mmCIF file of the N, C-alpha and C atoms, coordinates in Angstrom:
data_MODEL
# 
_entry.id   MODEL 
# 
loop_
_atom_site.group_PDB 
_atom_site.id 
_atom_site.type_symbol 
_atom_site.label_atom_id 
_atom_site.label_alt_id 
_atom_site.label_comp_id 
_atom_site.label_asym_id 
_atom_site.label_entity_id 
_atom_site.label_seq_id 
_atom_site.pdbx_PDB_ins_code 
_atom_site.Cartn_x 
_atom_site.Cartn_y 
_atom_site.Cartn_z 
_atom_site.occupancy 
_atom_site.B_iso_or_equiv 
_atom_site.pdbx_formal_charge 
_atom_site.auth_seq_id 
_atom_site.auth_comp_id 
_atom_site.auth_asym_id 
_atom_site.auth_atom_id 
_atom_site.pdbx_PDB_model_num 
ATOM 1  N N  . MET A 1 1  ? -17.129 96.876  -129.919 1.00 0.00 ? 1  MET A N  1 
ATOM 2  C CA . MET A 1 1  ? -18.094 96.599  -130.960 1.00 0.00 ? 1  MET A CA 1 
ATOM 3  C C  . MET A 1 1  ? -18.932 97.877  -131.309 1.00 0.00 ? 1  MET A C  1 
ATOM 4  N N  . ASP A 1 2  ? -18.887 98.171  -132.613 1.00 0.00 ? 2  ASP A N  1 
ATOM 5  C CA . ASP A 1 2  ? -19.598 99.360  -133.200 1.00 0.00 ? 2  ASP A CA 1 
ATOM 6  C C  . ASP A 1 2  ? -21.083 98.993  -133.440 1.00 0.00 ? 2  ASP A C  1 
ATOM 7  N N  . LEU A 1 3  ? -21.983 99.377  -132.410 1.00 0.00 ? 3  LEU A N  1 
ATOM 8  C CA . LEU A 1 3  ? -23.280 99.083  -132.604 1.00 0.00 ? 3  LEU A CA 1 
ATOM 9  C C  . LEU A 1 3  ? -23.976 99.837  -133.844 1.00 0.00 ? 3  LEU A C  1 
ATOM 10 N N  . ASN A 1 4  ? -23.358 101.080 -133.987 1.00 0.00 ? 4  ASN A N  1 
ATOM 11 C CA . ASN A 1 4  ? -23.927 101.917 -135.136 1.00 0.00 ? 4  ASN A CA 1 
ATOM 12 C C  . ASN A 1 4  ? -23.629 101.113 -136.484 1.00 0.00 ? 4  ASN A C  1 
ATOM 13 N N  . SER A 1 5  ? -22.484 100.777 -136.710 1.00 0.00 ? 5  SER A N  1 
ATOM 14 C CA . SER A 1 5  ? -22.143 99.970  -137.983 1.00 0.00 ? 5  SER A CA 1 
ATOM 15 C C  . SER A 1 5  ? -22.976 98.794  -138.053 1.00 0.00 ? 5  SER A C  1 
ATOM 16 N N  . TYR A 1 6  ? -22.987 98.093  -136.887 1.00 0.00 ? 6  TYR A N  1 
ATOM 17 C CA . TYR A 1 6  ? -23.750 96.786  -136.943 1.00 0.00 ? 6  TYR A CA 1 
ATOM 18 C C  . TYR A 1 6  ? -25.220 96.952  -137.205 1.00 0.00 ? 6  TYR A C  1 
ATOM 19 N N  . ASP A 1 7  ? -25.818 97.869  -136.571 1.00 0.00 ? 7  ASP A N  1 
ATOM 20 C CA . ASP A 1 7  ? -27.268 98.028  -136.717 1.00 0.00 ? 7  ASP A CA 1 
ATOM 21 C C  . ASP A 1 7  ? -27.495 98.503  -138.095 1.00 0.00 ? 7  ASP A C  1 
ATOM 22 N N  . TRP A 1 8  ? -26.604 99.452  -138.674 1.00 0.00 ? 8  TRP A N  1 
ATOM 23 C CA . TRP A 1 8  ? -26.762 99.980  -139.999 1.00 0.00 ? 8  TRP A CA 1 
ATOM 24 C C  . TRP A 1 8  ? -26.664 98.945  -141.031 1.00 0.00 ? 8  TRP A C  1 
ATOM 25 N N  . ARG A 1 9  ? -25.684 98.106  -140.963 1.00 0.00 ? 9  ARG A N  1 
ATOM 26 C CA . ARG A 1 9  ? -25.550 96.973  -141.905 1.00 0.00 ? 9  ARG A CA 1 
ATOM 27 C C  . ARG A 1 9  ? -26.613 95.957  -141.821 1.00 0.00 ? 9  ARG A C  1 
ATOM 28 N N  . LYS A 1 10 ? -27.134 95.739  -140.628 1.00 0.00 ? 10 LYS A N  1 
ATOM 29 C CA . LYS A 1 10 ? -28.250 94.719  -140.453 1.00 0.00 ? 10 LYS A CA 1 
ATOM 30 C C  . LYS A 1 10 ? -29.509 95.369  -141.186 1.00 0.00 ? 10 LYS A C  1 
ATOM 31 N N  . SER A 1 11 ? -29.723 96.548  -140.997 1.00 0.00 ? 11 SER A N  1 
ATOM 32 C CA . SER A 1 11 ? -30.903 97.154  -141.661 1.00 0.00 ? 11 SER A CA 1 
ATOM 33 C C  . SER A 1 11 ? -30.838 97.319  -143.062 1.00 0.00 ? 11 SER A C  1 
ATOM 34 N N  . THR A 1 12 ? -29.563 97.645  -143.557 1.00 0.00 ? 12 THR A N  1 
ATOM 35 C CA . THR A 1 12 ? -29.268 97.794  -145.045 1.00 0.00 ? 12 THR A CA 1 
ATOM 36 C C  . THR A 1 12 ? -29.364 96.496  -145.747 1.00 0.00 ? 12 THR A C  1 
ATOM 37 N N  . ARG A 1 13 ? -28.787 95.439  -145.137 1.00 0.00 ? 13 ARG A N  1 
ATOM 38 C CA . ARG A 1 13 ? -28.874 94.228  -145.763 1.00 0.00 ? 13 ARG A CA 1 
ATOM 39 C C  . ARG A 1 13 ? -29.969 93.270  -145.254 1.00 0.00 ? 13 ARG A C  1 
ATOM 40 N N  . SER A 1 14 ? -31.024 93.864  -144.972 1.00 0.00 ? 14 SER A N  1 
ATOM 41 C CA . SER A 1 14 ? -32.214 93.038  -144.422 1.00 0.00 ? 14 SER A CA 1 
ATOM 42 C C  . SER A 1 14 ? -32.864 92.262  -145.664 1.00 0.00 ? 14 SER A C  1 
ATOM 43 N N  . GLY A 1 15 ? -32.452 91.015  -145.617 1.00 0.00 ? 15 GLY A N  1 
ATOM 44 C CA . GLY A 1 15 ? -32.901 90.152  -146.785 1.00 0.00 ? 15 GLY A CA 1 
ATOM 45 C C  . GLY A 1 15 ? -33.345 88.806  -146.237 1.00 0.00 ? 15 GLY A C  1 
ATOM 46 N N  . GLU A 1 16 ? -33.598 87.898  -147.139 1.00 0.00 ? 16 GLU A N  1 
ATOM 47 C CA . GLU A 1 16 ? -34.002 86.493  -146.750 1.00 0.00 ? 16 GLU A CA 1 
ATOM 48 C C  . GLU A 1 16 ? -32.915 85.860  -145.959 1.00 0.00 ? 16 GLU A C  1 
ATOM 49 N N  . ASN A 1 17 ? -31.593 85.978  -146.301 1.00 0.00 ? 17 ASN A N  1 
ATOM 50 C CA . ASN A 1 17 ? -30.547 85.444  -145.631 1.00 0.00 ? 17 ASN A CA 1 
ATOM 51 C C  . ASN A 1 17 ? -29.307 86.338  -145.588 1.00 0.00 ? 17 ASN A C  1 
ATOM 52 N N  . GLY A 1 18 ? -29.354 87.405  -146.397 1.00 0.00 ? 18 GLY A N  1 
ATOM 53 C CA . GLY A 1 18 ? -28.350 88.300  -146.414 1.00 0.00 ? 18 GLY A CA 1 
ATOM 54 C C  . GLY A 1 18 ? -28.106 89.033  -145.071 1.00 0.00 ? 18 GLY A C  1 
ATOM 55 N N  . GLY A 1 19 ? -29.179 89.555  -144.480 1.00 0.00 ? 19 GLY A N  1 
ATOM 56 C CA . GLY A 1 19 ? -29.183 90.262  -143.237 1.00 0.00 ? 19 GLY A CA 1 
ATOM 57 C C  . GLY A 1 19 ? -28.380 89.381  -142.108 1.00 0.00 ? 19 GLY A C  1 
ATOM 58 N N  . THR A 1 20 ? -28.757 88.112  -142.021 1.00 0.00 ? 20 THR A N  1 
ATOM 59 C CA . THR A 1 20 ? -28.111 87.177  -141.049 1.00 0.00 ? 20 THR A CA 1 
ATOM 60 C C  . THR A 1 20 ? -26.674 87.109  -141.349 1.00 0.00 ? 20 THR A C  1 
ATOM 61 N N  . CYS A 1 21 ? -26.351 86.868  -142.440 1.00 0.00 ? 21 CYS A N  1 
ATOM 62 C CA . CYS A 1 21 ? -24.938 86.685  -142.914 1.00 0.00 ? 21 CYS A CA 1 
ATOM 63 C C  . CYS A 1 21 ? -24.035 87.908  -142.556 1.00 0.00 ? 21 CYS A C  1 
ATOM 64 N N  . VAL A 1 22 ? -24.610 89.082  -142.882 1.00 0.00 ? 22 VAL A N  1 
ATOM 65 C CA . VAL A 1 22 ? -23.976 90.387  -142.804 1.00 0.00 ? 22 VAL A CA 1 
ATOM 66 C C  . VAL A 1 22 ? -23.802 90.673  -141.298 1.00 0.00 ? 22 VAL A C  1 
ATOM 67 N N  . GLU A 1 23 ? -24.907 90.384  -140.607 1.00 0.00 ? 23 GLU A N  1 
ATOM 68 C CA . GLU A 1 23 ? -24.879 90.415  -139.157 1.00 0.00 ? 23 GLU A CA 1 
ATOM 69 C C  . GLU A 1 23 ? -23.647 89.831  -138.505 1.00 0.00 ? 23 GLU A C  1 
ATOM 70 N N  . VAL A 1 24 ? -23.555 88.559  -138.708 1.00 0.00 ? 24 VAL A N  1 
ATOM 71 C CA . VAL A 1 24 ? -22.493 87.857  -138.186 1.00 0.00 ? 24 VAL A CA 1 
ATOM 72 C C  . VAL A 1 24 ? -21.011 88.442  -138.673 1.00 0.00 ? 24 VAL A C  1 
ATOM 73 N N  . ALA A 1 25 ? -20.893 88.579  -139.955 1.00 0.00 ? 25 ALA A N  1 
ATOM 74 C CA . ALA A 1 25 ? -19.698 89.185  -140.431 1.00 0.00 ? 25 ALA A CA 1 
ATOM 75 C C  . ALA A 1 25 ? -19.335 90.513  -139.823 1.00 0.00 ? 25 ALA A C  1 
ATOM 76 N N  . VAL A 1 26 ? -20.302 91.405  -139.735 1.00 0.00 ? 26 VAL A N  1 
ATOM 77 C CA . VAL A 1 26 ? -20.058 92.676  -139.190 1.00 0.00 ? 26 VAL A CA 1 
ATOM 78 C C  . VAL A 1 26 ? -19.663 92.553  -137.570 1.00 0.00 ? 26 VAL A C  1 
ATOM 79 N N  . ALA A 1 27 ? -20.308 91.646  -136.974 1.00 0.00 ? 27 ALA A N  1 
ATOM 80 C CA . ALA A 1 27 ? -20.090 91.371  -135.545 1.00 0.00 ? 27 ALA A CA 1 
ATOM 81 C C  . ALA A 1 27 ? -18.796 90.867  -135.239 1.00 0.00 ? 27 ALA A C  1 
ATOM 82 N N  . GLU A 1 28 ? -18.327 89.979  -136.190 1.00 0.00 ? 28 GLU A N  1 
ATOM 83 C CA . GLU A 1 28 ? -17.044 89.249  -136.102 1.00 0.00 ? 28 GLU A CA 1 
ATOM 84 C C  . GLU A 1 28 ? -15.890 90.439  -136.327 1.00 0.00 ? 28 GLU A C  1 
ATOM 85 N N  . ARG A 1 29 ? -16.030 91.251  -137.407 1.00 0.00 ? 29 ARG A N  1 
ATOM 86 C CA . ARG A 1 29 ? -15.165 92.181  -137.671 1.00 0.00 ? 29 ARG A CA 1 
ATOM 87 C C  . ARG A 1 29 ? -14.891 93.235  -136.516 1.00 0.00 ? 29 ARG A C  1 
ATOM 88 N N  . ALA A 1 30 ? -16.224 93.705  -136.131 1.00 0.00 ? 30 ALA A N  1 
ATOM 89 C CA . ALA A 1 30 ? -16.276 94.736  -135.049 1.00 0.00 ? 30 ALA A CA 1 
ATOM 90 C C  . ALA A 1 30 ? -15.549 94.266  -133.823 1.00 0.00 ? 30 ALA A C  1 
ATOM 91 N N  . ASP A 1 31 ? -15.788 92.994  -133.450 1.00 0.00 ? 31 ASP A N  1 
ATOM 92 C CA . ASP A 1 31 ? -15.296 92.437  -132.259 1.00 0.00 ? 31 ASP A CA 1 
ATOM 93 C C  . ASP A 1 31 ? -13.775 92.168  -132.390 1.00 0.00 ? 31 ASP A C  1 
ATOM 94 N N  . ALA A 1 32 ? -13.380 91.793  -133.557 1.00 0.00 ? 32 ALA A N  1 
ATOM 95 C CA . ALA A 1 32 ? -11.907 91.444  -133.810 1.00 0.00 ? 32 ALA A CA 1 
ATOM 96 C C  . ALA A 1 32 ? -11.001 92.458  -133.403 1.00 0.00 ? 32 ALA A C  1 
# 
């Protein structure tokens, strides 16, 4: 899992619900 990409995406997409959605999406992709 790429914590750098994960953390960067989370910070970049910090929104009402965008952050959460992107968090899961990135985590799934990085772990896949």
